[in-house]
C-alpha positions as YAML, in Angstrom:
chain: A
units: angstrom
residues:
- id: 1
  name: MET
  ca: [85.97, 135.50, 55.96]
- id: 2
  name: GLN
  ca: [89.55, 135.74, 56.66]
- id: 3
  name: ASP
  ca: [91.60, 134.45, 53.47]
- id: 4
  name: LEU
  ca: [92.17, 131.18, 54.01]
- id: 5
  name: ALA
  ca: [95.90, 131.13, 52.82]
- id: 6
  name: THR
  ca: [96.83, 134.47, 55.28]
- id: 7
  name: LYS
  ca: [94.97, 132.31, 57.91]
- id: 8
  name: PHE
  ca: [97.28, 129.32, 57.45]
- id: 9
  name: ALA
  ca: [100.06, 131.45, 57.50]
- id: 10
  name: ASN
  ca: [99.44, 133.08, 60.64]
- id: 11
  name: LEU
  ca: [98.75, 129.44, 62.31]
- id: 12
  name: THR
  ca: [100.63, 128.89, 65.87]
- id: 13
  name: ILE
  ca: [100.81, 125.75, 68.49]
- id: 14
  name: GLN
  ca: [97.82, 127.61, 70.06]
- id: 15
  name: SER
  ca: [96.15, 126.20, 66.73]
- id: 16
  name: ASP
  ca: [94.30, 122.54, 67.42]
- id: 17
  name: PHE
  ca: [95.57, 121.99, 63.76]
- id: 18
  name: ILE
  ca: [99.04, 123.25, 64.42]
- id: 19
  name: PHE
  ca: [99.13, 121.50, 67.67]
- id: 20
  name: LYS
  ca: [98.57, 118.61, 66.67]
- id: 21
  name: LYS
  ca: [100.42, 118.20, 63.74]
- id: 22
  name: VAL
  ca: [103.49, 119.21, 66.06]
- id: 23
  name: MET
  ca: [102.36, 116.86, 68.72]
- id: 24
  name: SER
  ca: [102.60, 113.90, 66.09]
- id: 25
  name: ARG
  ca: [106.10, 114.10, 66.00]
- id: 26
  name: LYS
  ca: [106.84, 111.47, 68.35]
- id: 27
  name: ARG
  ca: [110.01, 113.19, 69.48]
- id: 28
  name: ILE
  ca: [108.21, 116.34, 70.63]
- id: 29
  name: CYS
  ca: [105.58, 114.25, 72.35]
- id: 30
  name: LYS
  ca: [107.51, 112.14, 74.20]
- id: 31
  name: HIS
  ca: [110.05, 114.88, 75.03]
- id: 32
  name: LEU
  ca: [106.93, 116.88, 76.54]
- id: 33
  name: LEU
  ca: [105.82, 114.02, 78.21]
- id: 34
  name: GLU
  ca: [108.67, 113.05, 79.68]
- id: 35
  name: GLU
  ca: [109.77, 116.83, 81.02]
- id: 36
  name: LEU
  ca: [106.36, 117.04, 82.50]
- id: 37
  name: LEU
  ca: [106.78, 114.13, 84.65]
- id: 38
  name: GLN
  ca: [110.04, 113.90, 85.16]
- id: 39
  name: ILE
  ca: [110.19, 110.05, 83.74]
- id: 40
  name: GLU
  ca: [111.88, 108.46, 81.23]
- id: 41
  name: ILE
  ca: [109.66, 106.86, 78.42]
- id: 42
  name: ALA
  ca: [111.54, 104.29, 76.23]
- id: 43
  name: ASP
  ca: [109.07, 105.20, 73.08]
- id: 44
  name: ILE
  ca: [105.13, 105.89, 72.91]
- id: 45
  name: ASN
  ca: [102.72, 104.72, 70.28]
- id: 46
  name: TYR
  ca: [99.92, 106.44, 68.53]
- id: 47
  name: LEU
  ca: [97.03, 105.07, 69.18]
- id: 48
  name: GLU
  ca: [94.75, 107.68, 66.81]
- id: 49
  name: ALA
  ca: [95.34, 111.51, 66.28]
- id: 50
  name: GLU
  ca: [92.05, 113.25, 66.82]
- id: 51
  name: LYS
  ca: [90.02, 110.32, 68.01]
- id: 52
  name: THR
  ca: [86.20, 110.30, 67.71]
- id: 53
  name: LEU
  ca: [84.89, 108.45, 70.76]
- id: 54
  name: GLU
  ca: [81.15, 107.95, 71.04]
- id: 55
  name: PRO
  ca: [79.58, 104.77, 72.54]
- id: 56
  name: GLU
  ca: [76.19, 105.26, 71.68]
- id: 57
  name: TYR
  ca: [74.45, 107.47, 69.28]
- id: 58
  name: THR
  ca: [72.60, 109.15, 71.45]
- id: 59
  name: SER
  ca: [75.51, 109.90, 73.59]
- id: 60
  name: ARG
  ca: [77.72, 113.33, 72.87]
- id: 61
  name: GLY
  ca: [80.60, 112.37, 70.97]
- id: 62
  name: ILE
  ca: [84.34, 113.93, 71.52]
- id: 63
  name: ARG
  ca: [87.02, 114.33, 69.23]
- id: 64
  name: LEU
  ca: [90.41, 113.82, 71.25]
- id: 65
  name: ASP
  ca: [93.59, 115.81, 69.79]
- id: 66
  name: ILE
  ca: [96.22, 113.20, 70.98]
- id: 67
  name: ILE
  ca: [96.08, 109.94, 72.28]
- id: 68
  name: VAL
  ca: [99.50, 108.07, 72.84]
- id: 69
  name: ALA
  ca: [100.12, 104.66, 75.35]
- id: 70
  name: ASP
  ca: [103.86, 104.46, 76.55]
- id: 71
  name: ASP
  ca: [105.95, 101.39, 76.77]
- id: 72
  name: LYS
  ca: [104.51, 100.73, 80.28]
- id: 73
  name: ASN
  ca: [100.96, 100.70, 78.66]
- id: 74
  name: THR
  ca: [100.36, 104.58, 80.29]
- id: 75
  name: HIS
  ca: [97.98, 106.18, 78.02]
- id: 76
  name: TYR
  ca: [97.79, 110.06, 77.65]
- id: 77
  name: ASN
  ca: [95.55, 112.23, 76.09]
- id: 78
  name: LEU
  ca: [97.19, 115.86, 75.33]
- id: 79
  name: GLU
  ca: [94.40, 119.04, 74.47]
- id: 80
  name: MET
  ca: [95.11, 122.25, 73.49]
- id: 81
  name: GLN
  ca: [92.55, 124.55, 75.39]
- id: 82
  name: VAL
  ca: [92.55, 128.12, 74.14]
- id: 83
  name: LYS
  ca: [89.62, 129.46, 75.54]
- id: 84
  name: ASN
  ca: [88.30, 128.76, 78.98]
- id: 85
  name: ASN
  ca: [84.46, 128.45, 77.72]
- id: 86
  name: LYS
  ca: [81.34, 128.94, 79.71]
- id: 87
  name: ASN
  ca: [77.69, 127.39, 79.21]
- id: 88
  name: PRO
  ca: [75.55, 130.50, 78.39]
- id: 89
  name: ASP
  ca: [72.55, 129.06, 79.89]
- id: 90
  name: THR
  ca: [74.47, 127.97, 83.19]
- id: 91
  name: ASP
  ca: [76.71, 130.54, 83.16]
- id: 92
  name: THR
  ca: [79.47, 128.11, 84.54]
- id: 93
  name: TYR
  ca: [82.64, 127.12, 83.32]
- id: 94
  name: VAL
  ca: [82.44, 123.71, 81.27]
- id: 95
  name: LEU
  ca: [86.55, 122.41, 81.72]
- id: 96
  name: PRO
  ca: [86.32, 120.41, 84.76]
- id: 97
  name: LYS
  ca: [83.11, 118.37, 84.02]
- id: 98
  name: ARG
  ca: [84.86, 118.08, 80.35]
- id: 99
  name: SER
  ca: [87.62, 116.46, 81.58]
- id: 100
  name: ARG
  ca: [85.46, 113.99, 83.55]
- id: 101
  name: TYR
  ca: [83.83, 113.24, 80.44]
- id: 102
  name: TYR
  ca: [86.71, 112.79, 78.45]
- id: 103
  name: GLN
  ca: [88.65, 110.21, 81.06]
- id: 104
  name: ALA
  ca: [84.74, 108.60, 81.26]
- id: 105
  name: LEU
  ca: [84.92, 108.15, 77.35]
- id: 106
  name: LEU
  ca: [88.77, 107.16, 77.14]
- id: 107
  name: ASP
  ca: [88.01, 104.25, 79.67]
- id: 108
  name: ILE
  ca: [85.49, 102.95, 78.00]
- id: 109
  name: ASP
  ca: [87.46, 102.97, 74.73]
- id: 110
  name: LEU
  ca: [90.29, 101.14, 76.91]
- id: 111
  name: LEU
  ca: [88.52, 97.69, 78.06]
- id: 112
  name: GLN
  ca: [87.38, 95.54, 75.70]
- id: 113
  name: LYS
  ca: [83.87, 93.55, 76.62]
- id: 114
  name: GLY
  ca: [84.53, 90.89, 79.21]
- id: 115
  name: GLN
  ca: [87.69, 92.35, 80.17]
- id: 116
  name: PRO
  ca: [87.96, 92.32, 84.42]
- id: 117
  name: TYR
  ca: [88.28, 96.45, 85.22]
- id: 118
  name: ASP
  ca: [91.68, 95.72, 86.90]
- id: 119
  name: LEU
  ca: [93.40, 95.55, 83.16]
- id: 120
  name: LEU
  ca: [92.27, 99.26, 82.95]
- id: 121
  name: PRO
  ca: [96.11, 101.25, 82.59]
- id: 122
  name: PRO
  ca: [97.07, 104.01, 84.25]
- id: 123
  name: THR
  ca: [96.06, 107.11, 82.08]
- id: 124
  name: PHE
  ca: [96.54, 111.24, 81.99]
- id: 125
  name: ILE
  ca: [94.55, 113.40, 80.79]
- id: 126
  name: ILE
  ca: [96.50, 116.67, 79.97]
- id: 127
  name: PHE
  ca: [94.98, 119.85, 79.19]
- id: 128
  name: ILE
  ca: [97.38, 122.53, 77.73]
- id: 129
  name: CYS
  ca: [95.53, 125.98, 79.07]
- id: 130
  name: VAL
  ca: [96.70, 129.32, 77.90]
- id: 131
  name: PHE
  ca: [94.75, 130.93, 80.83]
- id: 132
  name: ASP
  ca: [94.61, 130.20, 84.77]
- id: 133
  name: PHE
  ca: [91.68, 128.65, 85.20]
- id: 134
  name: PHE
  ca: [91.76, 128.15, 89.11]
- id: 135
  name: GLU
  ca: [94.00, 132.13, 89.41]
- id: 136
  name: GLN
  ca: [96.20, 130.23, 91.93]
- id: 137
  name: GLY
  ca: [99.24, 130.95, 89.75]
- id: 138
  name: ASN
  ca: [100.20, 127.32, 89.57]
- id: 139
  name: TYR
  ca: [102.27, 126.31, 86.76]
- id: 140
  name: VAL
  ca: [100.60, 122.53, 86.62]
- id: 141
  name: TYR
  ca: [97.64, 121.69, 88.66]
- id: 142
  name: THR
  ca: [97.43, 117.82, 89.11]
- id: 143
  name: PHE
  ca: [94.27, 115.74, 90.59]
- id: 144
  name: LYS
  ca: [93.90, 112.62, 91.72]
- id: 145
  name: LYS
  ca: [90.98, 110.85, 94.19]
- id: 146
  name: ARG
  ca: [91.19, 111.33, 97.42]
- id: 147
  name: CYS
  ca: [89.38, 110.31, 100.54]
- id: 148
  name: LEU
  ca: [87.91, 113.65, 102.21]
- id: 149
  name: GLU
  ca: [87.81, 111.96, 105.72]
- id: 150
  name: ASN
  ca: [91.84, 111.20, 105.15]
- id: 151
  name: LEU
  ca: [93.45, 113.64, 102.79]
- id: 152
  name: GLU
  ca: [96.89, 111.52, 102.49]
- id: 153
  name: LEU
  ca: [94.08, 108.28, 101.37]
- id: 154
  name: GLU
  ca: [94.42, 108.31, 97.41]
- id: 155
  name: LEU
  ca: [92.01, 105.82, 95.79]
- id: 156
  name: PRO
  ca: [94.68, 103.92, 93.48]
- id: 157
  name: ASP
  ca: [92.66, 104.19, 90.71]
- id: 158
  name: GLU
  ca: [95.42, 105.33, 88.12]
- id: 159
  name: ALA
  ca: [93.74, 108.17, 86.60]
- id: 160
  name: THR
  ca: [95.26, 111.52, 86.78]
- id: 161
  name: THR
  ca: [93.70, 114.71, 85.53]
- id: 162
  name: MET
  ca: [96.61, 117.48, 84.19]
- id: 163
  name: LEU
  ca: [95.70, 121.22, 83.66]
- id: 164
  name: LEU
  ca: [98.81, 122.80, 82.87]
- id: 165
  name: ASN
  ca: [98.60, 126.75, 82.80]
- id: 166
  name: THR
  ca: [101.27, 128.83, 80.64]
- id: 167
  name: LYS
  ca: [100.22, 131.73, 82.14]
- id: 168
  name: GLY
  ca: [101.31, 130.41, 85.66]
- id: 169
  name: THR
  ca: [104.38, 131.96, 87.76]
- id: 170
  name: HIS
  ca: [105.06, 129.49, 90.46]
- id: 171
  name: GLY
  ca: [105.63, 125.77, 91.14]
- id: 172
  name: ASP
  ca: [107.83, 122.98, 89.64]
- id: 173
  name: ILE
  ca: [108.75, 122.44, 86.32]
- id: 174
  name: SER
  ca: [111.33, 121.97, 84.05]
- id: 175
  name: LYS
  ca: [113.22, 124.78, 81.94]
- id: 176
  name: ASP
  ca: [112.12, 122.93, 79.07]
- id: 177
  name: ILE
  ca: [108.35, 123.33, 79.78]
- id: 178
  name: LYS
  ca: [109.02, 126.90, 81.11]
- id: 179
  name: SER
  ca: [110.17, 127.42, 77.70]
- id: 180
  name: PHE
  ca: [107.46, 125.73, 76.41]
- id: 181
  name: TYR
  ca: [105.03, 127.52, 78.02]
- id: 182
  name: ASP
  ca: [106.42, 130.82, 76.85]
- id: 183
  name: TYR
  ca: [106.57, 129.44, 73.38]
- id: 184
  name: VAL
  ca: [102.74, 128.91, 73.48]
- id: 185
  name: ASN
  ca: [102.10, 132.43, 75.19]
- id: 186
  name: ASN
  ca: [104.23, 134.69, 73.27]
- id: 187
  name: HIS
  ca: [106.37, 132.33, 70.52]
- id: 188
  name: ILE
  ca: [109.36, 133.00, 72.20]
- id: 189
  name: VAL
  ca: [112.51, 130.45, 71.35]
- id: 190
  name: THR
  ca: [114.80, 130.03, 74.09]
- id: 191
  name: THR
  ca: [115.78, 126.23, 74.19]
- id: 192
  name: ASP
  ca: [116.51, 123.76, 71.63]
- id: 193
  name: PHE
  ca: [113.40, 121.82, 72.41]
- id: 194
  name: THR
  ca: [111.17, 124.87, 71.14]
- id: 195
  name: LYS
  ca: [113.31, 125.53, 68.62]
- id: 196
  name: GLN
  ca: [112.59, 122.00, 67.42]
- id: 197
  name: ILE
  ca: [108.67, 123.00, 68.16]
- id: 198
  name: ASP
  ca: [109.14, 126.49, 65.80]
- id: 199
  name: ASP
  ca: [111.00, 124.53, 63.31]
- id: 200
  name: GLU
  ca: [108.84, 121.86, 62.92]
- id: 201
  name: ILE
  ca: [105.90, 124.48, 62.37]
- id: 202
  name: SER
  ca: [107.85, 126.01, 60.08]
- id: 203
  name: TYR
  ca: [108.32, 123.03, 57.70]
- id: 204
  name: LEU
  ca: [104.77, 122.28, 57.89]
- id: 205
  name: LYS
  ca: [103.81, 125.84, 56.63]
- id: 206
  name: LEU
  ca: [105.77, 125.12, 53.51]
- id: 207
  name: ASP
  ca: [104.07, 121.52, 52.98]
- id: 208
  name: THR
  ca: [101.46, 121.96, 50.53]
- id: 209
  name: LYS
  ca: [99.71, 118.63, 51.08]
- id: 210
  name: VAL
  ca: [99.25, 120.34, 55.06]
- id: 211
  name: ARG
  ca: [98.19, 123.08, 53.85]
- id: 212
  name: ARG
  ca: [95.39, 121.64, 51.71]
- id: 213
  name: GLU
  ca: [94.42, 119.71, 54.61]
- id: 214
  name: PHE
  ca: [93.93, 122.99, 56.40]
- id: 215
  name: MET
  ca: [91.84, 124.62, 53.38]
- id: 216
  name: LEU
  ca: [89.41, 121.55, 53.17]
- id: 217
  name: MET
  ca: [89.24, 120.99, 57.11]
- id: 218
  name: GLU
  ca: [88.02, 124.95, 56.77]
- id: 219
  name: ALA
  ca: [85.92, 125.11, 54.13]
- id: 220
  name: ARG
  ca: [84.26, 121.86, 55.98]
- id: 221
  name: LEU
  ca: [83.86, 123.70, 58.43]
- id: 222
  name: LEU
  ca: [82.49, 126.95, 57.31]
- id: 223
  name: ASP
  ca: [79.61, 124.62, 55.54]
- id: 224
  name: GLU
  ca: [78.80, 122.96, 58.61]
- id: 225
  name: ARG
  ca: [78.39, 126.13, 60.24]
- id: 226
  name: ARG
  ca: [76.28, 127.46, 57.50]
- id: 227
  name: GLU
  ca: [74.12, 123.99, 57.37]
- id: 228
  name: GLY
  ca: [73.38, 124.65, 61.00]
- id: 229
  name: LYS
  ca: [72.29, 128.25, 60.92]
- id: 230
  name: ALA
  ca: [70.21, 126.92, 57.79]
- id: 231
  name: GLU
  ca: [68.73, 123.99, 59.71]
- id: 232
  name: GLY
  ca: [67.83, 126.44, 62.63]
- id: 233
  name: ILE
  ca: [66.06, 128.85, 59.99]
- id: 234
  name: ALA
  ca: [64.12, 126.36, 58.40]
- id: 235
  name: GLU
  ca: [62.57, 124.96, 61.88]
- id: 236
  name: GLY
  ca: [61.25, 121.64, 60.91]
- id: 237
  name: LYS
  ca: [60.92, 122.38, 56.87]
- id: 238
  name: GLU
  ca: [62.46, 120.75, 54.26]
- id: 239
  name: ILE
  ca: [66.17, 122.11, 54.44]
- id: 240
  name: GLY
  ca: [67.65, 123.04, 51.33]
- id: 241
  name: LEU
  ca: [70.51, 125.38, 49.75]
- id: 242
  name: THR
  ca: [69.25, 129.20, 49.90]
- id: 243
  name: GLU
  ca: [70.32, 131.44, 47.32]
- id: 244
  name: GLY
  ca: [72.65, 133.16, 49.42]
- id: 245
  name: GLU
  ca: [74.18, 129.90, 50.68]
- id: 246
  name: ALA
  ca: [75.10, 128.90, 47.13]
- id: 247
  name: LYS
  ca: [76.35, 131.97, 46.52]
- id: 248
  name: GLU
  ca: [79.04, 131.47, 49.69]
- id: 249
  name: LYS
  ca: [79.70, 128.04, 48.28]
- id: 250
  name: LEU
  ca: [80.65, 129.13, 44.88]
- id: 251
  name: ALA
  ca: [82.73, 132.00, 46.70]
- id: 252
  name: THR
  ca: [84.58, 129.27, 48.80]
- id: 253
  name: ALA
  ca: [85.50, 127.29, 45.73]
- id: 254
  name: LYS
  ca: [86.66, 130.28, 43.48]
- id: 255
  name: ARG
  ca: [89.35, 131.23, 46.36]
- id: 256
  name: LEU
  ca: [90.03, 127.50, 46.40]
- id: 257
  name: PHE
  ca: [90.86, 127.20, 42.85]
- id: 258
  name: SER
  ca: [93.11, 130.35, 43.29]
- id: 259
  name: MET
  ca: [95.14, 128.44, 45.68]
- id: 260
  name: GLY
  ca: [95.86, 125.28, 43.45]
- id: 261
  name: LEU
  ca: [92.98, 122.58, 44.87]
- id: 262
  name: SER
  ca: [91.97, 120.29, 42.36]
- id: 263
  name: VAL
  ca: [88.04, 119.51, 41.33]
- id: 264
  name: GLN
  ca: [87.98, 116.32, 43.01]
- id: 265
  name: ASP
  ca: [89.16, 118.35, 46.20]
- id: 266
  name: ILE
  ca: [86.68, 121.67, 45.91]
- id: 267
  name: ALA
  ca: [83.53, 119.77, 45.42]
- id: 268
  name: LYS
  ca: [84.11, 117.57, 48.46]
- id: 269
  name: ALA
  ca: [85.01, 120.83, 50.52]
- id: 270
  name: THR
  ca: [82.05, 122.74, 49.17]
- id: 271
  name: SER
  ca: [79.47, 120.05, 48.50]
- id: 272
  name: LEU
  ca: [78.98, 121.05, 45.20]
- id: 273
  name: PRO
  ca: [78.53, 118.45, 42.19]
- id: 274
  name: ILE
  ca: [81.14, 117.72, 40.68]
- id: 275
  name: GLU
  ca: [79.88, 119.04, 37.47]
- id: 276
  name: GLN
  ca: [79.03, 122.79, 38.56]
- id: 277
  name: VAL
  ca: [82.93, 122.81, 40.05]
- id: 278
  name: GLU
  ca: [84.23, 121.58, 36.29]
- id: 279
  name: ALA
  ca: [82.09, 124.33, 35.19]
- id: 280
  name: LEU
  ca: [83.19, 126.87, 37.50]
- id: 281
  name: GLN
  ca: [86.73, 125.54, 36.55]
- id: 282
  name: ALA
  ca: [85.99, 126.74, 32.52]
- id: 283
  name: GLU
  ca: [84.78, 129.94, 33.64]
- id: 284
  name: GLN
  ca: [87.90, 130.76, 35.38]
- id: 285
  name: ALA
  ca: [90.08, 129.81, 32.48]
...
């Protein structure tokens, strides 16, 4: 496994972790929306970063990166999309129906039981893609529902999906959005806006709390992947830690100790008993 400290140091805006942190800065997120939509926004409120929506226990949940609402109650969901994934079973790209599912669950969360449908606020699902899904070269692809019999007739449901193409070559976008694209693609700072973003990322990487949060997140994800693999191998048998998995957890714990994390944090990250982590700490001393 790549050294976590090195991995953290090399994170860019394309990383979900860094993207969420940067867009959690109100001045940056607000300016990005204003420049993208060419509107003025008095203020935005964060509903919840990395919000998980799962209406039924049998339904597929989704984890949303950033959800904000502006002063006019328009809701925005911002997502960074680095890979144009395909379903290996059907050989179809997942992005279009992923956007449909995001919109559906976002709407469910915005309307409470008994409220009339017309209280649904305007919504924007915005995917920032580092690939050109349609291969048309547009900087932005904006979608609303239109009548096939009369394309000038739009369904006024106030739901908009936008696919931003950072690899685009033509279209009408502002200087700051173009600069943002260049920064996402190549880490090039060309405007005050991208300098703010770059400075924010530099600040985040110096923050020991942010560093620790990333280490714990990566350790949890590693454990989840191992547990999933173990479940597949077990095939219905009672699942416990294999000798190899136990060694991997101990190796992860040792790496986290070398990074200065506490016994409690390491126990949470690795799912090891705190007594075992304390014993490992004594061995490391």
